[in-house]
C-alpha atoms as one frame of an Amber mdcrd trajectory, in Angstrom:
protein
 -89.487  55.799 -31.431 -86.337  57.301 -32.989 -83.369  57.253 -30.772 -81.032
  60.165 -31.391 -77.269  60.256 -30.191 -75.635  63.530 -29.610 -72.232  64.477
 -30.656 -70.408  62.830 -27.666 -72.348  59.462 -27.815 -71.486  58.910 -31.344
 -67.766  59.478 -30.662 -67.539  57.227 -27.673 -69.528  54.359 -29.681 -67.138
  54.732 -32.649 -64.243  54.549 -29.935 -65.623  51.251 -28.657 -65.923  49.621
 -32.166 -62.727  50.677 -33.147 -61.088  49.024 -30.053 -63.125  45.964 -30.629
 -62.151  45.652 -34.018 -58.356  46.215 -33.086 -58.688  43.829 -30.441 -60.061
  41.058 -32.746 -57.247  42.010 -35.452 -54.614  41.672 -32.522 -56.197  38.309
 -31.504 -55.905  37.050 -34.911 -52.476  38.417 -35.714 -51.002  36.319 -32.631
 -53.502  33.405 -33.610 -51.810  33.578 -37.225 -48.174  34.091 -35.701 -48.564
  31.121 -33.424 -49.834  28.944 -36.244 -53.375  28.503 -34.870 -54.779  28.205
 -38.094 -52.170  25.992 -39.655 -52.164  22.095 -40.427 -50.728  20.400 -37.393
 -48.738  16.932 -37.058 -48.542  15.071 -33.744 -45.129  13.488 -32.530 -44.185
  12.107 -29.169 -41.305  11.341 -27.232 -40.088  10.186 -23.710 -38.042  12.049
 -21.329 -36.404  11.121 -17.775 -38.169  14.070 -15.843 -40.806  16.584 -16.901
 -39.145  19.463 -14.732 -40.015  22.821 -16.553 -42.430  21.435 -18.949 -46.034
  21.770 -18.973 -48.802  21.459 -21.816 -48.423  24.583 -23.847 -44.564  24.407
 -23.740 -42.965  25.571 -26.860 -41.406  23.471 -29.329 -38.840  25.077 -31.499
 -36.515  23.960 -34.509 -33.219  25.698 -35.002 -34.862  28.927 -32.869 -38.222
  28.686 -34.993 -41.380  28.125 -33.102 -43.015  25.305 -34.688 -45.224  23.819
 -32.135 -46.238  23.187 -28.461 -46.812  20.389 -26.110 -50.270  19.163 -25.986
 -49.965  16.361 -23.362 -47.681  15.333 -20.493 -48.103  11.798 -18.723 -45.911
  10.004 -15.687 -45.241   6.628 -16.737 -42.598   5.602 -14.326 -39.909   6.858
 -12.031 -37.635   7.628 -14.619 -39.958   7.881 -17.784 -42.385  10.458 -18.787
 -44.335  10.664 -21.789 -44.759  13.901 -23.880 -46.968  14.361 -26.924 -46.695
  17.694 -29.053 -47.973  19.096 -32.082 -45.831  20.945 -34.748 -46.787  22.706
 -38.093 -46.777  20.588 -40.885 -44.758  22.855 -43.001 -41.800  21.959 -40.893
 -42.655  18.240 -40.824 -40.495  17.107 -43.641 -37.474  18.643 -41.825 -37.930
  15.803 -38.857 -35.940  12.453 -39.863 -35.225   9.377 -38.170 -31.882  10.651
 -36.807 -33.635  13.889 -35.358 -33.163  13.943 -31.628 -35.126  16.079 -28.820
 -33.575  18.059 -26.306 -35.126  19.928 -23.254 -33.392  23.390 -22.866 -33.554
  26.962 -21.564 -33.094  29.504 -24.551 -31.662  31.734 -21.929 -30.252  31.277
 -18.260 -33.466  32.001 -16.208 -36.014  31.421 -19.100 -38.762  29.107 -19.491
 -37.758  25.589 -20.912 -38.674  24.437 -24.556 -38.546  21.270 -26.432 -36.120
  21.475 -29.298 -36.038  19.152 -32.333 -33.231  18.768 -34.587 -33.235  18.898
 -38.049 -32.530  15.643 -39.787 -30.039  14.878 -42.554 -31.117  14.456 -46.143
 -29.976  11.144 -46.464 -32.156   9.779 -43.616 -35.617   8.778 -44.261 -38.576
  10.998 -43.037 -40.468   9.690 -39.978 -44.662   9.213 -40.178 -47.136  11.065
 -37.952 -47.189  10.149 -34.422 -43.809   8.588 -34.367 -41.597   8.536 -31.388
 -38.628  10.958 -31.519 -35.597   9.910 -29.305 -34.486  12.481 -26.657 -30.956
  13.185 -25.212 -30.299  14.304 -21.631 -29.550  17.648 -21.190 -28.386  19.829
 -18.015 -28.118  23.453 -17.559 -27.104  25.898 -14.483 -30.542  25.885 -13.269
 -30.745  22.278 -13.069 -27.390  21.865 -11.313 -28.616  24.568  -8.720 -31.962
  22.921  -8.357 -33.104  21.393  -4.822 -33.655  17.657  -6.448 -29.781  18.084
  -7.544 -28.288  19.669  -4.674 -30.445  17.862  -1.814 -28.428  14.644  -1.665
 -25.052  16.595  -1.398 -26.433  18.729   1.334 -27.592  15.764   3.331 -24.352
  14.141   2.695 -22.472  17.391   3.993 -24.741  17.206   6.975 -23.607  13.524
   7.881 -20.140  14.599   7.178 -20.411  17.579   9.638 -21.678  15.322  12.169
 -19.015  12.834  11.932 -16.318  15.783  11.964 -18.181  17.141  15.210 -17.726
  13.550  16.744 -14.040  13.446  16.106 -13.537  17.128  17.305 -15.509  16.326
  20.746 -13.403  13.281  20.848 -10.144  15.027  20.705 -11.317  17.606  23.491
 -10.370  15.031  25.904  -7.202  15.792  27.034  -6.213  11.904  27.614  -6.814
  11.047  24.043  -4.742  14.211  22.938  -1.948  13.119  24.831  -2.207   9.301
  23.773  -2.044  11.192  19.857   1.028  13.203  20.729   2.744  10.072  22.238
   1.968   8.084  19.378   3.557  10.562  17.154   6.469  10.534  19.294   6.877
   6.988  19.195   6.888   7.037  15.080  10.190   8.288  15.092  12.302   5.441
  16.720  10.121   3.188  14.870  11.032   4.811  11.325  14.613   4.890  12.463
  14.233   0.957  13.052  12.463   0.752   9.958  15.375   2.617   8.157  18.099
   0.503   9.688  16.149  -2.867   8.925  15.919  -1.734   5.294  19.661  -1.379
   5.127  20.473  -4.471   6.756  18.155  -6.362   4.451  19.668  -4.626   1.351
  23.301  -5.773   2.296  22.003  -9.168   2.944  20.404  -9.154  -0.482  23.558
  -7.951  -1.912  25.568 -10.656  -0.066  23.184 -13.262  -1.269  23.292 -12.171
  -4.928  26.958 -11.732  -5.303  28.026 -12.430  -8.702  24.326 -12.732  -9.808
  24.020 -16.002  -7.769  20.321 -15.277  -6.656  19.381 -14.360 -10.121  21.133
 -17.448 -11.731  19.084 -19.570  -8.886  15.920 -18.012  -9.690  16.430 -18.346
 -13.276  17.012 -22.452 -12.769  14.050 -22.593 -10.833  12.135 -20.818 -13.734
  13.546 -23.213 -16.173  12.995 -26.430 -13.985   9.364 -25.156 -13.279   8.847
 -24.633 -17.233  10.024 -28.190 -18.007   7.972 -29.737 -15.223   5.045 -27.979
 -16.594   5.697 -29.230 -20.031   6.647 -32.816 -18.753   3.422 -33.431 -16.534
   0.880 -33.190 -18.973   2.652 -35.977 -20.943   3.262 -37.987 -18.241  -0.450
 -37.889 -16.877  -1.265 -38.884 -20.510   0.893 -41.724 -20.866   1.128 -42.843
 -17.403  -1.893 -41.879 -15.559  -1.011 -44.385 -12.459   2.353 -42.794 -12.011
   0.811 -39.901 -10.444  -0.924 -42.151  -7.891   2.166 -44.278  -7.162   4.214
 -41.037  -6.477   1.495 -40.194  -3.936   1.885 -43.597  -2.321   5.539 -43.467
  -2.464   5.312 -39.916  -0.901   3.206 -41.043   1.768   5.763 -44.272   2.615
   8.206 -41.727   2.551   6.619 -39.591   5.295   5.808 -42.759   7.363   9.428
 -43.769   6.670  10.613 -40.205   7.750   8.563 -40.501  10.955   9.727 -43.752
  12.101  13.525 -42.889  11.515  12.894 -39.633  13.726  11.523 -42.185  16.622
  14.846 -44.124  16.361  17.211 -41.309  15.859  17.383 -40.707  19.562  17.979
 -44.168  20.189  20.730 -44.420  17.647  22.248 -41.153  18.908  22.816 -42.799
  22.388  24.076 -45.863  20.956  26.503 -44.251  18.257  29.547 -43.992  20.920
  29.274 -47.481  21.838  29.165 -48.781  18.167  32.800 -48.559  17.542  33.987
 -50.456  20.627  31.215 -52.887  20.394  32.555 -53.776  16.927  36.124 -53.696
  18.053  35.289 -56.170  20.770  33.301 -58.556  18.337  36.466 -58.693  16.135
  38.362 -59.584  19.137  35.942 -62.304  20.187  36.167 -63.967  16.484  39.713
 -63.717  16.375  39.776 -65.794  20.004  37.494 -68.370  18.594  39.737 -69.107
  15.516  42.759 -69.330  17.890  40.865 -71.838  20.304  39.449 -73.922  17.270
  42.902 -74.129  15.854  44.399 -75.166  19.103  41.742 -77.863  19.716  42.473
 -79.242  16.118  46.268 -79.865  16.899  45.336 -81.786  20.620  45.767 -85.344
  20.280  42.190 -85.951  21.000  40.782 -84.642  18.004  43.622 -84.543  15.588
  42.287 -88.088  13.897  38.846 -86.984  13.877  39.943 -83.602  11.779  42.013
 -85.961   9.464  39.088 -88.097   8.762  36.828 -85.078   8.074  39.150 -83.674
   5.538  39.082 -87.087   3.600  35.513 -87.473   3.468  35.158 -83.686   2.196
  37.751 -84.746  -0.297  36.074 -88.048  -1.578  32.744 -85.911  -1.646  34.346
 -83.414  -4.223  35.954 -85.845  -6.516  32.749 -87.738  -7.587  31.326 -84.213
  -8.606  34.411 -83.387 -10.688  34.424 -86.768 -12.400  30.766 -86.414 -13.439
  31.298 -82.759 -14.692  34.303 -84.006 -16.546  32.292 -87.052 -18.107  29.388
 -84.485 -19.085  31.862 -82.191 -21.118  33.345 -85.474 -22.865  29.885 -86.375
 -24.013  29.021 -82.904 -25.131  32.241 -83.296 -27.159  31.466 -86.602 -28.915
  27.888 -85.106 -29.642  29.250 -82.252 -31.437  31.696 -84.429 -33.297  29.037
 -86.843 -34.498  26.999 -83.692 -35.692  29.752 -82.444 -37.552  30.374 -79.123
 -36.063  33.385 -77.746 -34.968  33.688 -76.721 -31.272
């Protein structure tokens, strides 16, 4: 059975075929434009966040569309693994110094992955190599909820603290105490100013003719000399430091004992001159008494005998010394030496 189409049916069929052909041609053009039939090369990178990225996100190079994202995988809290494909004809432009940035071509557009062109001096990379990424920030990232949320939380806490302070100052007693504190600050500042002037005057008096500067300079010189000598002393005489410690300890004990006796000495100090004078008078009286006893007729003969015995005792000692000197001279003459 032969089917016949009228003129309107033929026109409708031709229109449908033409539309279908144009659709296929459009799909092929888009696929060719996007490089669907071109040879692809896979690369990978690591980002800190995948905000604004998805599978199919455009990969560009110097503004040209060269590929798209094929895989996004969360690795850790601060690491996202991204794999993408790019046309092989642009692969030779990717070098070891190439980097990846995630950015927006326009303020409110979708994010893309931009890979930079490497320098000619840098060696090319191989397929499935890892391309390093650099962090980027745009206006939309700054205005995103993730960025502003911590600041809003902080501002909320600050507002609560300000509210607490304001409620505290609503109490009349605290407000009056605050006003009184400011009133008391004025005399305090005046006293501080006066004290500063007095201290300045005192320092000027102490430092007259640069005396204080000279003293400080001398202390510095002494300190430097001590620091220079101490290592040598510790090296040559290590026991000296321990002896110095013992001496200092003994001096401290002696000082304590002297401090204990000082009150007693202070009490006896007014009587010491009188006691010394009376002791000298007693000695004079004793000498006078002894001389008077020697002149008495009872002790005169005994005194003469004692004097004779003392003279005889001294005489043999002088003769013995003279004989020793004479024997020494004889021996020197025998040996032929001159005295």
